[in-house]
N, C-alpha and C positions, 0 to 999 in steps of 0.2 A: 806424556800419558797428562790428557786433556784431564779437565779439573768436573767432566761428569759420567769421566771414567771409573767409577763406585758405581751411577744404575744403569752400566753393562757386565759388571761382573753377576759369574754365577756361585752365590755364597752358601752356599747345600755342597757344593763340586769342590771347592773351596774349605771346607769344614772336612770332609773327608782326605783329602789332595793332602791338610796341615798336616792329619799327622797320623798320612802313610812317610809323608816325608820329611819328618821328625824320624816316625821309626825306621825309618832307612838311614839318618844320621844317625840317631842311636847306635846303631851293630855295625858302624865304620865302612858302609857307602859312602866312598867319593861324594863329596857336594852335587856341583856336575853331573854326573849320569844320573845322584838319587833325581834331580831336578828334572831330569828329559824324562830319565820311566817314569816315574810321576804324572811329568808335563802331560807324557804321552799318552798317557794309557785313558783318564780322563780326558783328553782334550782339552789341557789349557792356550788360551790366547796365549800372547805375548808379554800383555799389563800384569793376568793369574801368574803368569812365572813368576814378574820382577817382582809382584806382592812377596811370596815365598821365598823365593833369596831371600827380598829384605826384613823376612818379616820371621824366619824360621828359624831356627839351630837345637843341635843335639842335647842334652840335657845339660852334658857335663860341661857344654863351650857354655850355654845360659847361666847356671850356676856361678862359673870361676866370671864372668863378665859383669854379675851382680853383684858378689864380693869386692869388687872393684870401684862401683858408684856410690858416691856422693852424696849427699842431699845437699840443694842449694846452699842453706846455712856449713852446708861444709869446707866454702872460699874465702868464709873469711879473713883473713888477717895470712891469708895463702898468696904465691905466686899460680897465676895462671894462667896455663896458654888457649887458646880459642884460635880454635882448626876454621877456622875464618867463613870458605868456601861451603863445609862442611853443614857452617851453621847457620850458616845466614840463606841457604835458599829453602831451609829444615823453618826454620822461621816464616819467610815471605811464601810458602809454601803452606803455611798452616793460620799465614790472616790474610791469603789469597781465595783460601777454601780447597784448596788442592787435598791432595786423600796421604795424610800420614799414615805411618802404621805403627804401632807399639812392641815392638816385638818382645818375640820371649827371653832375650836377655837383657830385659826392663828399660832401651834406651828408644826411644823417638823418631823411627826416618823416614823423611818424604819419600816416594815413591813416582819420582816425574821425571828424576834422570834425565838431570838439567846439568848440571855440574862441569860438562865443558866446551860450555854453550850458555854458559851463564855473562846478560850483559844487564847493569845497574838499570832502576828504573822506579817507583817510585817506592814499590814496595821493600827498598833495597833497606832507604831514608828509614822509614817509621820501623824498619825492621832493627837497625842502627841504635835507634831512642830506645826503643824494649828491650837490646843489648844492654845499655850506656848506663839506663834508668834501675836497673837489679842491677848492676857494677856497683852504684851510686853508695846504694841501701845495704850489698853485703859489705863494703869494703872491700873485695881484695887487695895483700900489700900489693898488688904492681900484677899489671894486666896486659897477656901480651898477644895478638891481631896479627894470623900469619897469613899469609896470601901465593899461593900456589903464583908464580910468578909464568912458566908458559900463557896464561890464560889470558887472554887481553885485558889489557885495562888494567889490569890488577897491581900495576905501582901505583897509577890515578888515584887508587880505590884504598889503598891500604894511605896514602897522604890524606885523604879527604877524613879516615879512620882518625888520625896520628890528630889530624885541630880537632877533631869535633872528642875525643880524649880530653885534650890538653883545653878546650874551651871548657868539658863539664872539672875539672879539676880531678883528675882521675892518677893516679899512678900507672904510665904504661907507655905501649908501643904499639904500631902495629907496620911489621914489612911485607912487599916481597920481593918471596923469598924463591926456587930452581925445586930442594921436593923438605916445604912447611916439616913430611916425615923425621926429618931427621932432629927436629929441632921439636918435636911432641913426643917423636918418644925416648925416654927418658928424661924425662923434663921435673925438676925438681920441686915437686906442687903439683897442684891442678889441670888435668887435659881434659876441655868440651872439647869432642866429637864423638861419633855413633861410628864412625871412620870402626869396623871388626881388627883391624889388624894394629891400628895406634892403642885401642883396646885394652887386644892378649897383653900386648906389650909397657901396657904401662902401671902406673901403681894405686893411684886413683883417678879416677873421670868420671864427669856431671854431666847428666842430659842435660844442657841449657835450652837449648831449645824446647823439649817437654814441662822445664819447668818454668819458663818464661807464658807460653802458651795456655799449658792447663790455665793462669790465674789473669790470663788476660784477652784471648777471643776464644770465638767456635767453631769450630771447622771438621773437617770431615777425618776419624781418627778410626780406623778400622782395631781388634784387638783380637794375639791369638794368642790364645792356650789350650795347653793339654786338648779336653776336649770341649773346648765352643772353638766362636771364628766369628764377631761378632763385630758392626757396624754403626760408633756412636757418635752422635751429633757433639758432645761437648766434651773439649778436650781438658 
């Protein structure tokens, strides 16, 4: 999804379709079928459908996840596990001006679909700097970065992050593991991720990208709410 995608969105159609999609979800319709039904009815593009998929949830799911969400300050003196690619890609999107969505459940998500093809770049270094700076201010007891080993160069990235953690004088580690979810789900502390499967099976979750980007940069943020959808330039 290109950084110019916002210019091509039909906001009027999205406003109506988001409401209808949520309506169907609230009545138990399967997510995939409901999105296809709404998308076909309003002639939504693939980008617009992906936006709804990332940002719209049933009232029950949204409420349940919001109740698990903790403020950034909630990481102080807690063990923290960071869903590496999930958090990095979202922050990179924000500082690169790519579109983000503040979803119904209160979590900030990128809508670029880059996770499987991630490649380290200059924005990665900037995103890591912002994360570690926030860690130094909030002082988690221990911070664990987890990266998906099947993604190319994950081992090298984990090694670099581990080195930067040590240089920052922070207690923590970075690992490339085959299935990060096995560690993230049930982690005894706070988890930083916007992955719905992880959120739904965790006790405490933090929107780390949202907390960092709101005070650090300007970007393209789409806010989805029950009665409106709007575009914001200020995170």
